[in-house]
N, C-alpha and C positions, 0 to 999 in steps of 0.2 A: 630374332628369336627362333629357336628350333624347338618344336614340340613333337618328339618322336613316338610318344606313347598313345595308347588307346585302350579301351576296355576289351577289345577283341584281338587276341594274339595273332590271328591270321592277317591282320592289317599292319603288323610290325614290319618295317623295312630293315634290311641287313645293317648291323652296327658298323661294319667297315665302310659301307657306303655313306651312312650319316657322317662318319668321321671324315671321309673325303670331302663332303660338302662343307663341313665346319672348317676344315683346314683351308679350303679355298677362300671362304669368306674372311677368315682371319689373315691369311697370308697375302692373297691376291687383292682383296678388297680393303684390307686394313681395318676391319670392323670387329668389335668384340661380339661374342655370341653368348646368349643366355639360353640355357636349357630349362624347359619347364615340363611339368608332368605331375602326376598324382603320387600318393604314398602307397599305391598298390604294390605288393611285393613283386609281381611279374614286371610291372613297368619300371620299378626301381632296378631290377636285375638287367633289364634292357638298357637303361641309362648307364649302368655300371659297365656293361659290355662296350658301349659307345665310348665312354671315357677311358676304358682300358685301351681301346684302339688308338685314341688320341695320345695317351701317355707314352706311347712308343716313340713319339717325336722328341727330338732334342730342341730345346729353346722354344717350345710351342706352348703358350699358356692354355690351360684348360678353361673351358667356358665356365661362367658362373652357373651354378646348379641351384635352381629355385624349386625343383620338384618337391612337392609335399609341403612347401613353405608358404604358399600363397592361397588366399581365399579366392573366390570367384571374382570379387571386385579387385583384388590385388593382381590377379592375372590380367584383367581388363586394363588396369593401369600400365602394366608392362607392355601389353599389346599396343596400347595407344601411343607409346613412345618408340615402338619398334619401326625400323625402316622397312622390314618385311618379316613375314612369318613363313617358315617352311614346316610343314606338318603332314602327317597322314590324315586321312579323312577322320576328323574329330571335332569336338566343340570349338577349340581355338581357331580352326579354319573359319568357322562361321562367325565367331566373335570378331576376328580381324577383318573379315570381309564387311561386316556391318559397320565397323569403325572406319572403313576406307583404307586400311593398311594393305599394301600389296601382299598377296598370298601365293605360295607355291604349294599346291595341294596334291598329295600322292594318293592315287586310287588303284586298287588291285581287285579285291573281291567285292567291293561295294560299287554301286552304279552312280557314276557322276551325273547321269541324266537327272536323277532325283536329288542328289546331295551335293552338287558342285557349288562353289562360291559363284556369285552372280556378277560381280563388278568386273569391268574391263581390265582393271589392274591385277586381277587374279589369273594365275596360270594353272592349268591342269597337267599333271604328268600321270599317265596311266600305264599299267602293265601290258596293255594291248598296243602300245605305241601312240598313235594319234588318238585324242579323246573321241570316244564313240558315244555320241550323245543321242541315244535312243533308249526306249524303255527296256528292250531286251539286250542288256549289256553282256558282252562275252567276258565273264569273270576270268581273272588270271592271278597267279600268285605274285606277291610283292617282289620276290627275287628277280622277276623279269624286268623290273625298272632299273635301268643303268644309272649310275651316278652322273654320267655325262648329260643325260636328259634333264636331271634336276638342275645341274649347273647351268645348262642352256636356258632354263626357265627363270633363273634369278633375274630380278630387275636390273636393268643396265646402269641406272644412275645411282648406284649405291656408293656412298662416300661417308667417311667418318663425320659425325655431327660435331658442330662447333659448340663449345661451352658458352653459356650465357643465356639471357632471357629469350 
């Protein structure tokens, strides 16, 4: 599951970098991707920019887009079945962490000292490079986070789920 949106525009990561991560998960890991988000016009535009980047690929399926279609409980149900969640600092990061789902959380202008997921299965990727876990966090714009850092933070043991009970 990828949740690229948030209520704060300064926490949006670049669409082409989300597309690179999604391409990797689909091509290299062989996993389907679900995009979630709200019905907020800015967030929908951000998702459209991501899917536009993805549409330039030949023979590459677009992710299922559930943005604006799920209730809070519906989002929790999708999270519960996800192998991992990649998201900017937003509510799905905390929901997934609470459910024990591995998280790759991107932090730029917000302080991971206060808002990071707490489980050992969660990974932080910050605009400052290494996570700086102190109260006085050096804020940086999201465009300083390279796609390679997010790809490196993905869980190693990702594999397609088998059908069945």
